[in-house]
C-alpha positions as CSV (number, residue, x, y, z in Angstrom):
1,M,46.4,-205.1,-1.0
2,R,48.0,-203.1,1.8
3,F,44.8,-201.4,2.8
4,L,42.3,-204.2,2.4
5,S,42.2,-206.9,5.2
6,T,40.9,-210.4,4.5
7,P,37.7,-210.0,6.7
8,V,36.8,-206.8,4.9
9,K,37.5,-208.2,1.5
10,T,35.3,-211.3,2.3
11,A,32.5,-209.0,3.6
12,I,32.6,-206.8,0.5
13,N,32.7,-209.8,-1.8
14,T,29.6,-211.2,-0.1
15,L,27.7,-207.8,-0.5
16,S,28.9,-207.4,-4.1
17,Q,27.0,-210.7,-5.0
18,Q,23.8,-209.3,-3.5
19,L,24.0,-205.6,-4.7
20,D,24.4,-203.8,-7.9
21,S,25.2,-200.3,-6.7
22,P,28.1,-198.8,-4.7
23,F,28.3,-199.1,-0.9
24,F,30.6,-198.3,2.0
25,V,31.8,-200.7,4.7
26,Y,33.3,-199.6,8.0
27,D,35.5,-202.0,9.8
28,L,34.6,-201.4,13.5
29,D,37.0,-204.0,14.8
30,T,40.0,-202.2,13.3
31,L,38.5,-198.9,14.4
32,N,38.0,-199.9,18.0
33,A,41.5,-201.4,18.3
34,H,43.0,-198.2,16.9
35,L,41.0,-196.0,19.2
36,T,42.0,-198.0,22.3
37,R,45.6,-197.3,21.4
38,L,44.9,-193.6,21.0
39,V,43.4,-193.1,24.4
40,A,46.0,-195.1,26.2
41,Q,48.0,-191.9,27.2
42,T,47.6,-188.9,29.5
43,E,49.3,-186.1,27.6
44,V,46.4,-185.1,25.3
45,K,42.7,-184.7,25.7
46,L,41.1,-186.1,22.6
47,W,38.1,-184.8,20.7
48,Y,36.6,-186.4,17.7
49,A,36.1,-184.0,14.7
50,V,32.6,-185.2,13.7
51,K,33.0,-183.6,10.2
52,A,35.2,-186.6,9.3
53,N,32.4,-189.1,9.5
54,P,29.1,-188.4,11.5
55,L,27.7,-192.0,11.0
56,S,25.9,-193.1,14.2
57,K,27.9,-196.4,14.5
58,I,31.2,-194.5,14.1
59,I,30.1,-192.1,16.9
60,H,29.3,-195.0,19.1
61,S,32.8,-196.4,18.8
62,L,34.4,-193.0,19.6
63,D,32.0,-192.6,22.6
64,S,32.9,-196.1,23.9
65,A,36.6,-195.3,23.6
66,G,36.2,-192.2,25.7
67,F,36.6,-189.5,23.1
68,N,34.9,-186.1,23.4
69,F,33.2,-184.5,20.4
70,D,34.0,-181.5,18.3
71,V,31.0,-180.3,16.3
72,A,30.8,-177.4,13.8
73,S,27.1,-177.3,13.0
74,K,23.6,-177.7,14.4
75,G,23.3,-181.0,12.5
76,E,26.4,-182.4,13.9
77,L,25.4,-181.4,17.4
78,E,22.0,-183.0,17.1
79,Q,23.5,-186.2,15.7
80,V,25.9,-186.5,18.6
81,L,23.3,-185.8,21.2
82,A,21.0,-188.3,19.5
83,Q,23.5,-191.0,20.3
84,G,23.1,-190.3,24.1
85,I,26.2,-188.3,24.5
86,N,26.1,-185.6,27.2
87,S,26.5,-182.0,26.0
88,D,29.3,-181.4,28.5
89,R,31.5,-183.5,26.2
90,V,30.9,-181.3,23.2
91,L,33.2,-178.5,21.9
92,N,31.8,-176.1,19.3
93,T,34.3,-175.1,16.5
94,G,33.7,-173.7,13.0
95,P,34.0,-170.3,11.4
96,A,30.3,-169.5,11.0
97,K,28.8,-169.3,14.5
98,S,25.9,-167.0,14.2
99,P,24.0,-165.6,17.3
100,Q,21.2,-168.0,16.4
101,Q,23.5,-171.0,16.3
102,I,25.2,-170.0,19.5
103,K,21.8,-169.6,21.2
104,H,20.8,-173.1,20.1
105,F,24.1,-174.6,21.3
106,I,23.8,-173.0,24.7
107,A,20.2,-174.1,25.1
108,R,21.2,-177.6,24.3
109,G,23.8,-177.6,27.1
110,V,27.1,-176.9,25.2
111,R,29.4,-174.8,27.3
112,I,32.8,-175.0,25.5
113,F,33.4,-172.9,22.4
114,V,36.2,-171.9,20.1
115,A,35.8,-168.2,19.1
116,E,37.0,-167.3,15.6
117,S,36.3,-163.5,15.7
118,L,35.7,-160.5,17.8
119,N,32.0,-160.7,16.8
120,Q,31.8,-164.3,18.0
121,V,33.2,-163.3,21.4
122,R,30.6,-160.6,21.7
123,W,27.8,-162.9,20.6
124,L,28.9,-165.7,23.0
125,N,28.9,-163.3,25.9
126,Q,25.5,-161.9,25.0
127,Q,23.8,-165.3,24.6
128,A,25.5,-166.6,27.8
129,Q,24.1,-163.6,29.8
130,L,20.7,-164.1,28.3
131,Q,20.7,-167.7,29.3
132,N,22.3,-167.0,32.7
133,T,25.3,-169.2,32.2
134,Q,29.1,-169.2,32.0
135,L,31.1,-170.4,29.0
136,Q,34.6,-171.7,28.5
137,V,36.2,-170.0,25.5
138,L,39.3,-170.6,23.4
139,L,40.4,-168.1,20.9
140,R,41.4,-169.4,17.5
141,V,44.6,-167.9,16.2
142,Q,45.8,-167.8,12.6
143,L,49.6,-167.3,12.3
144,R,51.4,-166.1,9.2
145,W,54.3,-168.1,8.0
146,P,57.7,-166.8,6.8
147,A,58.1,-165.8,3.2
148,G,58.3,-168.8,0.9
149,E,56.9,-171.2,3.5
150,K,53.4,-172.5,2.9
151,N,50.6,-172.8,5.4
152,P,49.7,-176.5,4.8
153,L,46.0,-175.8,5.3
154,G,45.5,-172.6,3.4
155,G,48.5,-172.4,1.0
156,D,49.9,-168.9,0.7
157,S,46.5,-167.2,1.2
158,L,44.6,-166.3,4.3
159,T,41.8,-168.5,5.5
160,P,38.7,-167.6,7.4
161,F,39.7,-169.6,10.4
162,G,40.4,-167.4,13.5
163,L,42.2,-164.1,13.6
164,G,45.9,-163.0,13.5
165,C,47.7,-162.0,16.7
166,N,47.4,-158.3,15.8
167,E,43.7,-158.5,15.3
168,W,43.1,-160.3,18.6
169,Q,45.0,-157.4,20.4
170,A,41.7,-155.4,20.1
171,L,40.0,-157.8,22.5
172,N,39.6,-156.6,26.1
173,T,38.7,-159.9,27.9
174,A,37.4,-157.9,31.0
175,D,34.5,-156.7,28.8
176,Y,33.0,-160.2,28.7
177,P,32.1,-161.4,32.2
178,A,30.2,-164.4,31.1
179,L,33.2,-165.9,29.3
180,S,36.2,-167.7,30.8
181,F,39.1,-167.3,28.4
182,D,41.1,-170.4,29.2
183,G,43.2,-171.0,26.1
184,L,44.1,-170.7,22.5
185,H,43.3,-172.8,19.5
186,I,45.7,-173.1,16.5
187,F,45.2,-175.4,13.5
188,Q,46.7,-174.6,10.1
189,W,47.8,-177.9,8.5
190,G,46.2,-181.0,7.0
191,N,47.1,-184.6,6.5
192,M,50.7,-184.3,7.8
193,L,52.7,-187.5,7.7
194,S,55.9,-186.4,9.4
195,T,56.3,-186.3,13.2
196,Q,59.4,-184.1,12.8
197,K,57.5,-181.5,10.7
198,L,54.6,-181.5,13.1
199,S,56.8,-181.1,16.1
200,A,58.7,-178.2,14.4
201,L,55.4,-176.5,13.5
202,W,54.1,-176.8,17.0
203,S,57.3,-175.5,18.5
204,Q,57.3,-172.4,16.3
205,M,53.8,-171.6,17.6
206,I,54.6,-171.5,21.3
207,A,56.3,-168.1,21.5
208,P,53.7,-166.0,19.6
209,L,50.8,-167.7,21.3
210,A,52.3,-167.3,24.8
211,N,53.0,-163.6,24.0
212,L,49.4,-163.1,22.8
213,A,48.0,-164.8,25.9
214,S,50.1,-162.5,28.1
215,N,49.0,-159.4,26.2
216,L,45.3,-160.3,26.6
217,N,45.7,-161.2,30.3
218,I,44.7,-164.8,29.5
219,N,46.0,-167.5,31.9
220,L,47.0,-170.0,29.2
221,K,45.7,-173.2,30.7
222,I,44.8,-174.9,27.5
223,L,46.5,-175.2,24.1
224,D,44.4,-176.7,21.4
225,L,46.4,-178.0,18.4
226,G,43.5,-179.0,16.3
227,G,44.1,-182.0,14.1
228,G,46.0,-182.4,10.8
229,L,47.5,-185.9,11.6
230,G,47.7,-187.8,8.3
231,I,47.1,-191.3,7.1
232,P,48.7,-192.9,4.0
233,Y,46.9,-192.8,0.7
234,S,49.5,-194.7,-1.3
235,A,51.8,-197.7,-0.7
236,N,54.7,-195.3,-0.6
237,D,53.3,-192.9,2.0
238,A,54.9,-192.8,5.4
239,T,52.8,-193.7,8.5
240,L,52.7,-191.6,11.6
241,E,53.8,-193.5,14.8
242,W,51.4,-192.6,17.6
243,D,54.0,-193.2,20.4
244,E,56.5,-190.8,18.7
245,L,53.7,-188.2,18.3
246,I,52.8,-188.5,22.0
247,A,56.5,-188.0,23.0
248,A,56.6,-184.9,20.8
249,L,53.4,-183.6,22.2
250,A,54.6,-184.1,25.8
251,N,57.6,-181.9,24.9
252,I,55.3,-179.2,23.5
253,K,53.1,-179.3,26.6
254,R,56.2,-178.8,28.8
255,E,57.6,-176.0,26.6
256,A,54.2,-174.2,26.5
257,G,53.7,-174.6,30.3
258,V,50.0,-175.4,29.9
259,E,47.8,-177.6,32.0
260,Q,46.1,-179.3,29.1
261,L,46.8,-180.1,25.4
262,W,43.7,-180.7,23.3
263,M,43.5,-182.2,19.8
264,E,40.5,-182.8,17.5
265,L,41.2,-185.9,15.5
266,G,39.1,-186.8,12.5
267,R,41.0,-188.5,9.6
268,Y,43.6,-190.0,12.0
269,A,40.9,-191.4,14.2
270,V,38.6,-193.0,11.6
271,G,40.1,-192.7,8.1
272,E,41.6,-196.2,7.9
273,C,38.4,-198.1,8.8
274,G,36.4,-197.2,5.7
275,H,36.1,-198.9,2.3
276,Y,34.0,-198.0,-0.7
277,A,33.0,-200.8,-3.2
278,N,32.2,-199.6,-6.7
279,P,31.0,-201.7,-9.8
280,V,32.7,-201.2,-13.1
281,V,30.3,-200.1,-15.9
282,E,32.6,-200.1,-18.9
283,R,36.2,-200.1,-19.9
284,K,37.4,-198.4,-23.1
285,Q,40.5,-197.2,-24.9
286,N,40.3,-193.4,-25.7
287,Y,43.3,-192.2,-27.7
288,D,46.2,-193.5,-25.6
289,Q,44.3,-193.7,-22.3
290,Q,42.7,-196.8,-20.7
291,Q,39.5,-195.5,-19.2
292,V,37.3,-197.3,-16.7
293,I,33.8,-195.9,-16.1
294,L,32.4,-196.7,-12.7
295,T,28.9,-196.7,-11.2
296,G,29.9,-194.2,-8.5
297,G,32.2,-191.3,-8.6
298,I,32.5,-187.9,-6.9
299,N,28.8,-188.2,-6.0
300,H,30.1,-190.6,-3.4
301,L,33.8,-189.7,-3.1
302,L,34.6,-186.1,-3.8
303,R,38.0,-185.8,-2.2
304,P,40.1,-186.7,-5.3
305,A,38.6,-183.8,-7.2
306,V,39.2,-181.4,-4.4
307,T,42.6,-182.4,-3.2
308,S,44.1,-184.1,-6.3
309,Q,44.9,-187.0,-4.0
310,D,43.2,-190.3,-4.8
311,F,41.9,-192.9,-2.4
312,P,43.8,-196.2,-3.0
313,A,42.0,-198.6,-5.3
314,A,42.2,-202.4,-5.8
315,L,40.4,-205.0,-7.8
316,L,38.1,-207.0,-5.6
317,R,38.7,-210.4,-7.2
318,E,42.1,-212.1,-7.5
319,S,44.1,-211.6,-10.7
320,T,47.5,-212.6,-11.9
321,A,47.3,-210.3,-15.0
322,P,50.0,-207.7,-15.5
323,M,49.3,-204.4,-14.0
324,Q,48.2,-201.6,-16.3
325,A,47.7,-197.8,-15.9
326,M,44.0,-196.9,-15.9
327,S,42.1,-193.7,-15.4
328,L,38.9,-194.1,-13.3
329,Y,35.8,-192.0,-14.0
330,G,32.4,-191.8,-12.3
331,P,28.9,-191.4,-13.9
332,L,28.6,-187.6,-13.7
333,C,28.4,-185.4,-16.7
334,T,31.5,-183.4,-15.7
335,A,35.2,-184.0,-16.3
336,L,35.7,-183.3,-12.6
337,D,34.3,-186.8,-11.9
338,C,37.6,-188.6,-11.9
339,L,38.8,-190.9,-9.1
340,G,42.3,-190.8,-10.3
341,E,45.0,-192.7,-12.1
342,H,45.6,-196.2,-10.8
343,S,47.6,-199.3,-11.7
344,L,45.2,-202.2,-11.9
345,P,45.2,-205.8,-13.4
346,G,45.0,-205.7,-17.2
347,D,42.1,-208.2,-17.3
348,L,39.7,-205.8,-15.5
349,N,36.3,-206.0,-17.1
350,E,32.6,-205.0,-16.9
351,Q,31.8,-207.7,-14.4
352,D,34.3,-206.4,-11.8
353,W,34.2,-204.4,-8.7
354,L,36.8,-202.0,-7.4
355,V,37.4,-201.2,-3.7
356,F,38.6,-197.8,-2.5
357,S,40.1,-197.8,0.9
358,Q,41.1,-195.2,3.6
359,C,37.8,-193.5,3.2
360,G,36.4,-193.8,6.7
361,A,37.0,-190.0,6.8
362,Y,36.0,-187.4,4.3
363,G,34.1,-190.0,2.2
364,F,30.4,-190.0,1.6
365,T,29.4,-186.9,3.7
366,E,32.0,-184.8,1.9
367,S,30.6,-185.8,-1.5
368,M,28.1,-184.2,-3.9
369,P,25.4,-187.0,-3.8
370,Y,22.5,-185.2,-5.5
371,F,24.1,-184.1,-8.8
372,L,22.5,-186.1,-11.7
373,C,20.1,-187.9,-9.3
374,H,22.0,-191.1,-8.9
375,E,21.4,-193.4,-6.0
376,L,22.9,-192.5,-2.6
377,A,25.4,-195.2,-1.5
378,A,24.5,-197.7,1.1
379,E,26.5,-197.9,4.3
380,Y,27.4,-201.0,6.3
381,T,29.4,-201.8,9.4
382,L,31.5,-204.9,10.0
383,Q,32.1,-206.1,13.5
384,Q,33.1,-209.5,14.7
385,G,32.2,-211.0,11.3
386,Q,28.7,-209.4,11.4
387,L,27.6,-207.1,8.6
388,T,25.0,-204.5,9.6
389,C,23.2,-202.2,7.1
390,V,23.2,-198.7,8.7
391,R,21.5,-197.1,5.6
392,Q,20.3,-198.8,2.5
393,A,20.9,-197.4,-1.0
394,Q,18.4,-194.6,-1.6
395,D,16.9,-194.0,-5.0
396,A,16.5,-190.4,-6.2
397,S,12.7,-190.7,-6.0
398,D,13.0,-190.9,-2.2
399,Y,14.6,-187.5,-1.9
400,L,13.4,-185.5,-4.9
401,R,10.3,-183.4,-4.5
């Protein structure tokens, strides 16, 4: 079990004997060790992309490690502030910044924003003037790729994130005295597992971004590369080496001539600390397919249906039975509720539990929990052998009105 350590397996086994519904376990010891390594460098200022996992205990670990926080909604902002984190460590990203949201963020003390449109620049300036403050702003840029080469985040199509260089040319930065335009933000790739590919992408961006900054009379102090660093989801996937990435980023920093490089890490920061335990309901043969029906599905783990990439799964108990191809399905009345094709021991049965790993990021909060009114999954943390229930399983009667 490449993704399942002995302490985590022991903890999940203990909980599986007490519970009869799915639950998440987050290994904070593994997370804290990983974060310590990430911050042991001076090349990049690190922000945590809260969208990956906004659980309070996860945020506490990121805070203790020294990360800053990238939030994209009022809810994420309030969750971060509720953990005692100062608003000067918050960066506001996201494509849907309304004047009302901007007003709220400024009132709550946030002063750093990524602007994704000319409208957002105007609204940021208006609200800053109304609240008599100065804001630090980065412009998000969306580059087009050469013919035949895909944008790893948006495929061949445009995305709503930022503007192209030509569109930003309409901006006269002198018209917005309440804003300090200190840099550019660029992020167009997801779950990349090759340092060489990432380095090549970053290098290709330097010239067009430097040219845009010059045209807009922006002193390019900050280059924000977003995230996109991947983690393995199968035994055959490569693993990014942090030291190699830092060396590549140091080169990018020198080539771009900027004072600071920023990155917002989500999946790469917390993805490998999370596990989801799921009881088997039934196993059946349907035509030539071995089908396993599980208590939880995309109501707790939506990502496989969205990306066609499965979370790794393993049988909780030990088995020496030959491995067999099985299709895993959840409890929802839709064919979309499939957690993938997996090779599992042939003696898997209705008393078993499966454990899905690598779901510390884009797990429960990316799911569709209310469809069919099943229970919300419980969430636990594991630290120094101590299991803590952060949220118990919640029956539909608790949230239906």
